[in-house]
One Martini backbone bead per residue (centre of mass of N, CA, C, O) as a GRO file, in nm:
protein
  403
    1UNK     BB    1  -8.422  -1.693 -21.710
    2UNK     BB    2  -8.110  -1.736 -21.794
    3UNK     BB    3  -7.880  -1.959 -21.804
    4UNK     BB    4  -7.580  -2.038 -21.722
    5UNK     BB    5  -7.295  -2.101 -21.840
    6UNK     BB    6  -7.031  -2.306 -21.788
    7UNK     BB    7  -6.814  -2.091 -21.828
    8UNK     BB    8  -6.932  -1.887 -21.626
    9UNK     BB    9  -6.918  -2.072 -21.380
   10UNK     BB   10  -6.616  -2.111 -21.386
   11UNK     BB   11  -6.539  -1.817 -21.349
   12UNK     BB   12  -6.680  -1.772 -21.080
   13UNK     BB   13  -6.522  -1.987 -20.924
   14UNK     BB   14  -6.243  -1.874 -20.971
   15UNK     BB   15  -6.299  -1.601 -20.841
   16UNK     BB   16  -6.372  -1.706 -20.553
   17UNK     BB   17  -6.107  -1.860 -20.499
   18UNK     BB   18  -5.917  -1.622 -20.535
   19UNK     BB   19  -6.049  -1.438 -20.326
   20UNK     BB   20  -6.020  -1.628 -20.086
   21UNK     BB   21  -5.709  -1.658 -20.096
   22UNK     BB   22  -5.634  -1.358 -20.074
   23UNK     BB   23  -5.779  -1.299 -19.811
   24UNK     BB   24  -5.626  -1.504 -19.626
   25UNK     BB   25  -5.346  -1.410 -19.685
   26UNK     BB   26  -5.386  -1.119 -19.586
   27UNK     BB   27  -5.467  -1.198 -19.294
   28UNK     BB   28  -5.212  -1.348 -19.218
   29UNK     BB   29  -5.012  -1.117 -19.269
   30UNK     BB   30  -5.145  -0.912 -19.084
   31UNK     BB   31  -5.126  -1.078 -18.824
   32UNK     BB   32  -4.818  -1.109 -18.823
   33UNK     BB   33  -4.746  -0.812 -18.813
   34UNK     BB   34  -4.904  -0.748 -18.552
   35UNK     BB   35  -4.738  -0.945 -18.369
   36UNK     BB   36  -4.464  -0.819 -18.418
   37UNK     BB   37  -4.532  -0.536 -18.311
   38UNK     BB   38  -4.612  -0.627 -18.027
   39UNK     BB   39  -4.344  -0.757 -17.954
   40UNK     BB   40  -4.169  -0.502 -17.996
   41UNK     BB   41  -4.322  -0.304 -17.805
   42UNK     BB   42  -4.288  -0.485 -17.543
   43UNK     BB   43  -3.958  -0.471 -17.562
   44UNK     BB   44  -3.955  -0.141 -17.515
   45UNK     BB   45  -3.793  -0.102 -17.262
   46UNK     BB   46  -3.560   0.023 -17.060
   47UNK     BB   47  -3.345  -0.191 -17.122
   48UNK     BB   48  -3.358  -0.176 -17.429
   49UNK     BB   49  -3.290   0.122 -17.455
   50UNK     BB   50  -3.007   0.110 -17.322
   51UNK     BB   51  -2.889  -0.086 -17.552
   52UNK     BB   52  -2.998   0.094 -17.830
   53UNK     BB   53  -2.958   0.387 -17.706
   54UNK     BB   54  -2.802   0.678 -17.787
   55UNK     BB   55  -2.672   0.950 -17.677
   56UNK     BB   56  -2.714   1.314 -17.721
   57UNK     BB   57  -2.581   1.625 -17.665
   58UNK     BB   58  -2.809   1.781 -17.859
   59UNK     BB   59  -3.016   1.580 -17.701
   60UNK     BB   60  -3.226   1.554 -17.476
   61UNK     BB   61  -3.304   1.278 -17.289
   62UNK     BB   62  -3.616   1.327 -17.268
   63UNK     BB   63  -3.663   1.324 -17.572
   64UNK     BB   64  -3.577   1.032 -17.623
   65UNK     BB   65  -3.788   0.906 -17.438
   66UNK     BB   66  -4.034   1.026 -17.589
   67UNK     BB   67  -3.982   0.887 -17.860
   68UNK     BB   68  -4.015   0.601 -17.755
   69UNK     BB   69  -4.307   0.629 -17.646
   70UNK     BB   70  -4.439   0.709 -17.912
   71UNK     BB   71  -4.351   0.460 -18.078
   72UNK     BB   72  -4.480   0.247 -17.898
   73UNK     BB   73  -4.772   0.354 -17.928
   74UNK     BB   74  -4.789   0.325 -18.236
   75UNK     BB   75  -4.736   0.025 -18.258
   76UNK     BB   76  -4.983  -0.060 -18.086
   77UNK     BB   77  -5.199   0.073 -18.259
   78UNK     BB   78  -5.137  -0.070 -18.529
   79UNK     BB   79  -5.165  -0.361 -18.426
   80UNK     BB   80  -5.461  -0.342 -18.326
   81UNK     BB   81  -5.581  -0.251 -18.600
   82UNK     BB   82  -5.499  -0.510 -18.752
   83UNK     BB   83  -5.641  -0.718 -18.574
   84UNK     BB   84  -5.931  -0.605 -18.611
   85UNK     BB   85  -5.935  -0.640 -18.921
   86UNK     BB   86  -5.921  -0.953 -18.899
   87UNK     BB   87  -6.153  -1.025 -18.704
   88UNK     BB   88  -6.392  -0.829 -18.859
   89UNK     BB   89  -6.360  -0.985 -19.120
   90UNK     BB   90  -6.605  -1.129 -19.350
   91UNK     BB   91  -6.523  -1.057 -19.630
   92UNK     BB   92  -6.405  -1.090 -19.923
   93UNK     BB   93  -6.178  -0.959 -20.115
   94UNK     BB   94  -6.160  -0.774 -20.380
   95UNK     BB   95  -5.951  -0.745 -20.641
   96UNK     BB   96  -5.998  -0.443 -20.696
   97UNK     BB   97  -5.925  -0.350 -20.409
   98UNK     BB   98  -5.647  -0.470 -20.395
   99UNK     BB   99  -5.530  -0.310 -20.636
  100UNK     BB  100  -5.561  -0.038 -20.498
  101UNK     BB  101  -5.356  -0.097 -20.271
  102UNK     BB  102  -5.121  -0.148 -20.463
  103UNK     BB  103  -5.123   0.140 -20.579
  104UNK     BB  104  -5.064   0.286 -20.316
  105UNK     BB  105  -4.792   0.147 -20.259
  106UNK     BB  106  -4.657   0.240 -20.527
  107UNK     BB  107  -4.684   0.542 -20.468
  108UNK     BB  108  -4.509   0.544 -20.215
  109UNK     BB  109  -4.250   0.433 -20.349
  110UNK     BB  110  -4.231   0.665 -20.565
  111UNK     BB  111  -4.211   0.901 -20.341
  112UNK     BB  112  -3.929   0.857 -20.225
  113UNK     BB  113  -3.737   0.970 -20.446
  114UNK     BB  114  -3.877   1.244 -20.453
  115UNK     BB  115  -3.820   1.318 -20.158
  116UNK     BB  116  -3.518   1.301 -20.174
  117UNK     BB  117  -3.471   1.525 -20.382
  118UNK     BB  118  -3.615   1.752 -20.222
  119UNK     BB  119  -3.437   1.741 -19.968
  120UNK     BB  120  -3.165   1.789 -20.101
  121UNK     BB  121  -3.242   2.063 -20.227
  122UNK     BB  122  -3.332   2.208 -19.965
  123UNK     BB  123  -3.055   2.152 -19.798
  124UNK     BB  124  -2.784   2.110 -19.990
  125UNK     BB  125  -2.637   1.817 -19.947
  126UNK     BB  126  -2.629   1.575 -20.146
  127UNK     BB  127  -2.540   1.336 -19.919
  128UNK     BB  128  -2.426   1.490 -19.697
  129UNK     BB  129  -2.319   1.530 -19.351
  130UNK     BB  130  -2.331   1.835 -19.440
  131UNK     BB  131  -2.405   2.188 -19.442
  132UNK     BB  132  -2.287   2.425 -19.667
  133UNK     BB  133  -2.473   2.682 -19.544
  134UNK     BB  134  -2.334   2.674 -19.282
  135UNK     BB  135  -2.209   2.844 -19.022
  136UNK     BB  136  -1.923   2.777 -19.098
  137UNK     BB  137  -1.801   2.724 -19.385
  138UNK     BB  138  -1.747   2.440 -19.597
  139UNK     BB  139  -1.519   2.189 -19.727
  140UNK     BB  140  -1.407   1.950 -19.904
  141UNK     BB  141  -1.238   1.636 -19.791
  142UNK     BB  142  -1.094   1.334 -19.866
  143UNK     BB  143  -0.997   1.249 -19.568
  144UNK     BB  144  -1.212   1.399 -19.358
  145UNK     BB  145  -1.460   1.551 -19.546
  146UNK     BB  146  -1.415   1.841 -19.385
  147UNK     BB  147  -1.359   2.199 -19.384
  148UNK     BB  148  -1.284   2.507 -19.303
  149UNK     BB  149  -1.300   2.802 -19.442
  150UNK     BB  150  -1.068   3.022 -19.500
  151UNK     BB  151  -1.035   3.352 -19.457
  152UNK     BB  152  -1.278   3.466 -19.244
  153UNK     BB  153  -1.553   3.702 -19.178
  154UNK     BB  154  -1.842   3.626 -18.973
  155UNK     BB  155  -2.189   3.627 -18.949
  156UNK     BB  156  -2.435   3.452 -18.770
  157UNK     BB  157  -2.774   3.437 -18.877
  158UNK     BB  158  -2.899   3.217 -18.671
  159UNK     BB  159  -2.853   3.444 -18.457
  160UNK     BB  160  -2.950   3.718 -18.271
  161UNK     BB  161  -2.648   3.789 -18.168
  162UNK     BB  162  -2.441   3.777 -18.397
  163UNK     BB  163  -2.186   3.611 -18.426
  164UNK     BB  164  -1.831   3.613 -18.448
  165UNK     BB  165  -1.617   3.477 -18.707
  166UNK     BB  166  -1.267   3.402 -18.703
  167UNK     BB  167  -1.082   3.297 -18.990
  168UNK     BB  168  -0.796   3.179 -19.069
  169UNK     BB  169  -0.567   3.050 -19.306
  170UNK     BB  170  -0.606   2.743 -19.172
  171UNK     BB  171  -0.911   2.732 -19.029
  172UNK     BB  172  -0.904   2.882 -18.765
  173UNK     BB  173  -1.019   2.994 -18.468
  174UNK     BB  174  -1.005   3.340 -18.369
  175UNK     BB  175  -0.993   3.652 -18.256
  176UNK     BB  176  -0.817   3.805 -18.512
  177UNK     BB  177  -0.553   3.764 -18.627
  178UNK     BB  178  -0.296   3.606 -18.695
  179UNK     BB  179  -0.106   3.338 -18.646
  180UNK     BB  180   0.174   3.232 -18.447
  181UNK     BB  181   0.344   2.933 -18.497
  182UNK     BB  182   0.597   3.000 -18.287
  183UNK     BB  183   0.419   3.016 -18.058
  184UNK     BB  184   0.283   2.948 -17.787
  185UNK     BB  185   0.019   2.688 -17.777
  186UNK     BB  186  -0.332   2.626 -17.760
  187UNK     BB  187  -0.518   2.348 -17.848
  188UNK     BB  188  -0.842   2.298 -18.014
  189UNK     BB  189  -1.046   2.006 -18.026
  190UNK     BB  190  -1.340   1.931 -18.243
  191UNK     BB  191  -1.649   2.066 -18.257
  192UNK     BB  192  -1.906   2.288 -18.228
  193UNK     BB  193  -1.858   2.328 -17.925
  194UNK     BB  194  -1.555   2.405 -17.942
  195UNK     BB  195  -1.597   2.634 -18.147
  196UNK     BB  196  -1.867   2.810 -18.061
  197UNK     BB  197  -2.158   2.790 -18.138
  198UNK     BB  198  -2.315   3.109 -18.101
  199UNK     BB  199  -2.035   3.251 -18.020
  200UNK     BB  200  -1.819   3.453 -17.899
  201UNK     BB  201  -1.495   3.437 -17.831
  202UNK     BB  202  -1.505   3.525 -17.521
  203UNK     BB  203  -1.723   3.269 -17.461
  204UNK     BB  204  -1.526   3.058 -17.516
  205UNK     BB  205  -1.302   2.835 -17.434
  206UNK     BB  206  -1.058   2.950 -17.586
  207UNK     BB  207  -1.096   3.247 -17.497
  208UNK     BB  208  -1.080   3.200 -17.188
  209UNK     BB  209  -0.803   3.060 -17.175
  210UNK     BB  210  -0.642   3.288 -17.301
  211UNK     BB  211  -0.708   3.493 -17.073
  212UNK     BB  212  -0.596   3.318 -16.832
  213UNK     BB  213  -0.294   3.247 -16.967
  214UNK     BB  214  -0.172   3.420 -17.222
  215UNK     BB  215  -0.214   3.211 -17.444
  216UNK     BB  216  -0.234   3.102 -17.741
  217UNK     BB  217  -0.520   3.033 -17.935
  218UNK     BB  218  -0.622   2.728 -18.126
  219UNK     BB  219  -0.914   2.664 -18.315
  220UNK     BB  220  -0.972   2.344 -18.478
  221UNK     BB  221  -1.263   2.319 -18.489
  222UNK     BB  222  -1.535   2.124 -18.648
  223UNK     BB  223  -1.821   2.084 -18.758
  224UNK     BB  224  -1.948   1.755 -18.708
  225UNK     BB  225  -1.745   1.592 -18.577
  226UNK     BB  226  -1.570   1.313 -18.515
  227UNK     BB  227  -1.332   1.133 -18.360
  228UNK     BB  228  -1.192   1.059 -18.627
  229UNK     BB  229  -1.173   1.348 -18.746
  230UNK     BB  230  -1.011   1.474 -18.518
  231UNK     BB  231  -0.763   1.300 -18.558
  232UNK     BB  232  -0.699   1.368 -18.855
  233UNK     BB  233  -0.678   1.677 -18.810
  234UNK     BB  234  -0.454   1.674 -18.591
  235UNK     BB  235  -0.241   1.520 -18.760
  236UNK     BB  236  -0.213   1.757 -18.966
  237UNK     BB  237  -0.186   2.029 -18.771
  238UNK     BB  238   0.020   1.998 -18.534
  239UNK     BB  239   0.303   2.030 -18.698
  240UNK     BB  240   0.264   2.357 -18.741
  241UNK     BB  241   0.352   2.371 -18.446
  242UNK     BB  242   0.636   2.462 -18.252
  243UNK     BB  243   0.470   2.532 -17.950
  244UNK     BB  244   0.298   2.314 -17.799
  245UNK     BB  245   0.145   2.301 -17.489
  246UNK     BB  246  -0.162   2.215 -17.558
  247UNK     BB  247  -0.428   1.959 -17.590
  248UNK     BB  248  -0.775   2.015 -17.635
  249UNK     BB  249  -1.037   1.769 -17.611
  250UNK     BB  250  -1.360   1.719 -17.717
  251UNK     BB  251  -1.547   1.470 -17.524
  252UNK     BB  252  -1.830   1.237 -17.550
  253UNK     BB  253  -2.051   0.978 -17.544
  254UNK     BB  254  -2.270   1.172 -17.690
  255UNK     BB  255  -2.072   1.142 -17.968
  256UNK     BB  256  -2.072   0.836 -18.063
  257UNK     BB  257  -2.284   0.828 -18.301
  258UNK     BB  258  -2.089   0.940 -18.531
  259UNK     BB  259  -1.912   0.666 -18.548
  260UNK     BB  260  -2.170   0.518 -18.709
  261UNK     BB  261  -2.131   0.680 -18.944
  262UNK     BB  262  -2.090   0.640 -19.319
  263UNK     BB  263  -2.105   0.960 -19.440
  264UNK     BB  264  -1.804   0.944 -19.334
  265UNK     BB  265  -1.508   0.932 -19.247
  266UNK     BB  266  -1.355   0.627 -19.104
  267UNK     BB  267  -1.256   0.440 -18.814
  268UNK     BB  268  -1.163   0.148 -18.703
  269UNK     BB  269  -1.061  -0.066 -18.457
  270UNK     BB  270  -0.778  -0.114 -18.626
  271UNK     BB  271  -0.719   0.181 -18.777
  272UNK     BB  272  -0.882   0.202 -19.036
  273UNK     BB  273  -0.950   0.368 -19.324
  274UNK     BB  274  -1.262   0.517 -19.451
  275UNK     BB  275  -1.469   0.596 -19.675
  276UNK     BB  276  -1.732   0.750 -19.765
  277UNK     BB  277  -2.085   0.691 -19.773
  278UNK     BB  278  -2.344   0.718 -19.962
  279UNK     BB  279  -2.652   0.867 -19.856
  280UNK     BB  280  -2.963   0.910 -19.768
  281UNK     BB  281  -3.169   1.143 -19.631
  282UNK     BB  282  -3.381   0.943 -19.523
  283UNK     BB  283  -3.187   0.787 -19.343
  284UNK     BB  284  -3.131   1.021 -19.154
  285UNK     BB  285  -3.426   1.057 -19.068
  286UNK     BB  286  -3.446   0.766 -18.951
  287UNK     BB  287  -3.227   0.810 -18.726
  288UNK     BB  288  -3.395   1.022 -18.574
  289UNK     BB  289  -3.662   0.852 -18.532
  290UNK     BB  290  -3.458   0.575 -18.522
  291UNK     BB  291  -3.201   0.562 -18.274
  292UNK     BB  292  -3.092   0.256 -18.331
  293UNK     BB  293  -2.867   0.001 -18.194
  294UNK     BB  294  -2.650  -0.233 -18.173
  295UNK     BB  295  -2.455  -0.365 -17.935
  296UNK     BB  296  -2.213  -0.428 -18.125
  297UNK     BB  297  -2.182  -0.141 -18.245
  298UNK     BB  298  -2.130   0.001 -17.977
  299UNK     BB  299  -1.881  -0.159 -17.893
  300UNK     BB  300  -1.714  -0.073 -18.140
  301UNK     BB  301  -1.719   0.234 -18.082
  302UNK     BB  302  -1.585   0.228 -17.809
  303UNK     BB  303  -1.316   0.102 -17.899
  304UNK     BB  304  -1.247   0.319 -18.109
  305UNK     BB  305  -1.243   0.572 -17.927
  306UNK     BB  306  -1.028   0.474 -17.736
  307UNK     BB  307  -0.811   0.458 -17.951
  308UNK     BB  308  -0.823   0.756 -18.049
  309UNK     BB  309  -0.757   0.894 -17.776
  310UNK     BB  310  -0.481   0.759 -17.743
  311UNK     BB  311  -0.367   0.881 -18.007
  312UNK     BB  312  -0.395   1.178 -17.923
  313UNK     BB  313  -0.211   1.164 -17.678
  314UNK     BB  314   0.045   1.064 -17.819
  315UNK     BB  315   0.072   1.297 -18.022
  316UNK     BB  316   0.104   1.527 -17.819
  317UNK     BB  317   0.354   1.415 -17.667
  318UNK     BB  318   0.542   1.400 -17.919
  319UNK     BB  319   0.519   1.740 -17.925
  320UNK     BB  320   0.522   1.847 -17.610
  321UNK     BB  321   0.225   1.810 -17.518
  322UNK     BB  322  -0.058   1.846 -17.324
  323UNK     BB  323  -0.312   1.630 -17.268
  324UNK     BB  324  -0.680   1.696 -17.288
  325UNK     BB  325  -0.997   1.579 -17.192
  326UNK     BB  326  -1.314   1.716 -17.247
  327UNK     BB  327  -1.611   1.636 -17.035
  328UNK     BB  328  -1.929   1.691 -17.093
  329UNK     BB  329  -2.209   1.683 -16.843
  330UNK     BB  330  -2.530   1.650 -16.835
  331UNK     BB  331  -2.774   1.707 -16.596
  332UNK     BB  332  -2.846   1.414 -16.539
  333UNK     BB  333  -2.670   1.129 -16.543
  334UNK     BB  334  -2.697   0.853 -16.706
  335UNK     BB  335  -2.613   0.526 -16.672
  336UNK     BB  336  -2.530   0.485 -16.968
  337UNK     BB  337  -2.325   0.717 -16.986
  338UNK     BB  338  -2.141   0.622 -16.754
  339UNK     BB  339  -2.066   0.346 -16.880
  340UNK     BB  340  -1.938   0.461 -17.137
  341UNK     BB  341  -1.725   0.638 -17.001
  342UNK     BB  342  -1.580   0.412 -16.850
  343UNK     BB  343  -1.502   0.245 -17.105
  344UNK     BB  344  -1.341   0.468 -17.261
  345UNK     BB  345  -1.140   0.573 -17.011
  346UNK     BB  346  -1.014   0.330 -16.863
  347UNK     BB  347  -0.951   0.425 -16.557
  348UNK     BB  348  -0.765   0.700 -16.647
  349UNK     BB  349  -0.559   0.660 -16.897
  350UNK     BB  350  -0.708   0.912 -16.994
  351UNK     BB  351  -0.670   1.237 -16.987
  352UNK     BB  352  -0.931   1.394 -16.785
  353UNK     BB  353  -1.226   1.616 -16.756
  354UNK     BB  354  -1.514   1.657 -16.572
  355UNK     BB  355  -1.822   1.852 -16.668
  356UNK     BB  356  -2.072   1.975 -16.510
  357UNK     BB  357  -2.402   2.047 -16.643
  358UNK     BB  358  -2.661   2.234 -16.691
  359UNK     BB  359  -2.949   2.171 -16.876
  360UNK     BB  360  -2.996   2.502 -16.923
  361UNK     BB  361  -2.708   2.538 -17.077
  362UNK     BB  362  -2.849   2.682 -17.342
  363UNK     BB  363  -2.943   2.799 -17.616
  364UNK     BB  364  -3.239   2.941 -17.691
  365UNK     BB  365  -3.225   2.841 -18.028
  366UNK     BB  366  -3.022   2.608 -17.923
  367UNK     BB  367  -2.849   2.309 -17.812
  368UNK     BB  368  -2.608   2.456 -17.752
  369UNK     BB  369  -2.387   2.569 -17.553
  370UNK     BB  370  -2.340   2.821 -17.346
  371UNK     BB  371  -2.152   3.048 -17.173
  372UNK     BB  372  -2.171   2.895 -16.904
  373UNK     BB  373  -2.060   2.627 -17.007
  374UNK     BB  374  -1.790   2.739 -17.112
  375UNK     BB  375  -1.688   2.848 -16.843
  376UNK     BB  376  -1.677   2.573 -16.699
  377UNK     BB  377  -1.480   2.437 -16.900
  378UNK     BB  378  -1.249   2.636 -16.878
  379UNK     BB  379  -1.192   2.611 -16.576
  380UNK     BB  380  -1.134   2.311 -16.577
  381UNK     BB  381  -0.893   2.317 -16.770
  382UNK     BB  382  -0.716   2.521 -16.617
  383UNK     BB  383  -0.697   2.365 -16.349
  384UNK     BB  384  -0.570   2.109 -16.467
  385UNK     BB  385  -0.314   2.240 -16.584
  386UNK     BB  386  -0.214   2.342 -16.310
  387UNK     BB  387  -0.188   2.063 -16.172
  388UNK     BB  388   0.034   1.979 -16.393
  389UNK     BB  389   0.244   2.231 -16.417
  390UNK     BB  390   0.261   2.356 -16.716
  391UNK     BB  391   0.252   2.697 -16.651
  392UNK     BB  392   0.503   2.778 -16.464
  393UNK     BB  393   0.723   2.732 -16.714
  394UNK     BB  394   0.756   2.852 -17.030
  395UNK     BB  395   1.063   2.808 -17.081
  396UNK     BB  396   1.024   2.476 -17.088
  397UNK     BB  397   0.904   2.495 -17.358
  398UNK     BB  398   0.955   2.344 -17.639
  399UNK     BB  399   1.082   2.321 -17.954
  400UNK     BB  400   0.944   2.103 -18.183
  401UNK     BB  401   1.150   2.130 -18.423
  402UNK     BB  402   1.379   1.973 -18.235
  403UNK     BB  403   1.242   1.672 -18.194
   0.00000   0.00000   0.00000
């Protein structure tokens, strides 16, 4: 056999040194990642979850707990697999094989923008925080983010019951319409729960209170609103009513998560308005799969919502209306939810009524509250208004145009 040339030997030595260096570097990095994953998974105990996970009123709490458990198991599995690959790896990795893995990683990175475009096209959102195709249809609004498209009668095809939504000229949900803005009115502000998503008018909070009181109800709620958007919308719409009797606002700590989204107009702790920031659809998906927040961000949101609710109350009182915050609480209430509620409502300084709801009181094909839940909330609001003596003498309700 022919002896190898000195140049060939040098090339082989360089190859083996490079292969050895790449192999050990990869093993060290893999081991470090595995240890970090193990440390993170070990720390995802109940106390950590309570600090970092915000409850969501449209997601049952046991689902959130299950998500955490699954993610913790996956992290442990990945970490152990990486450690085993480091421990039992005997041969140095060939550069060609390493480059194949680099190619796989590059392909995954290139797939991200393609997936983003596909998801935006499929959902029709194009970076929006709301889905333009969902009924009731909405339109963009530079100040608030979006509002309900006015002057429409629609059947919601999403539900087998085919609920009817009547939207009058101002964009409010009503029984038949149009509203008489000069009549005494009870205003309802909030998001899709207060709107009565999936329900006919007679089964909603606003519809039931109107029947109980005999006073005109104006449902100003708009799907997917945050507390900041509710405040901005109420600030714009309340002056249009000459005789607002009461303003009922639906709020719960389980809606707090929306005030941490930056893909909608938002108000900070100091009361400053901020425009929406365009976000990727994949980032929204990431927040669903990994709904974790820092304690400082949660504390900031609590302080902001407390300020917003106080502003709502002051605004209603300035127009001669009785403010009332309706707080639905699905049972059993978790300690974290109770602590958030106590912090936000500040020992009762914000007038509110807590309404315990059975966890089964949801629509059959949707997590929104059903007619039984709305009936309980309407009764609680009506009883509280009666306790305040607001409805004893309607003649005493002032014409706010003279205030």
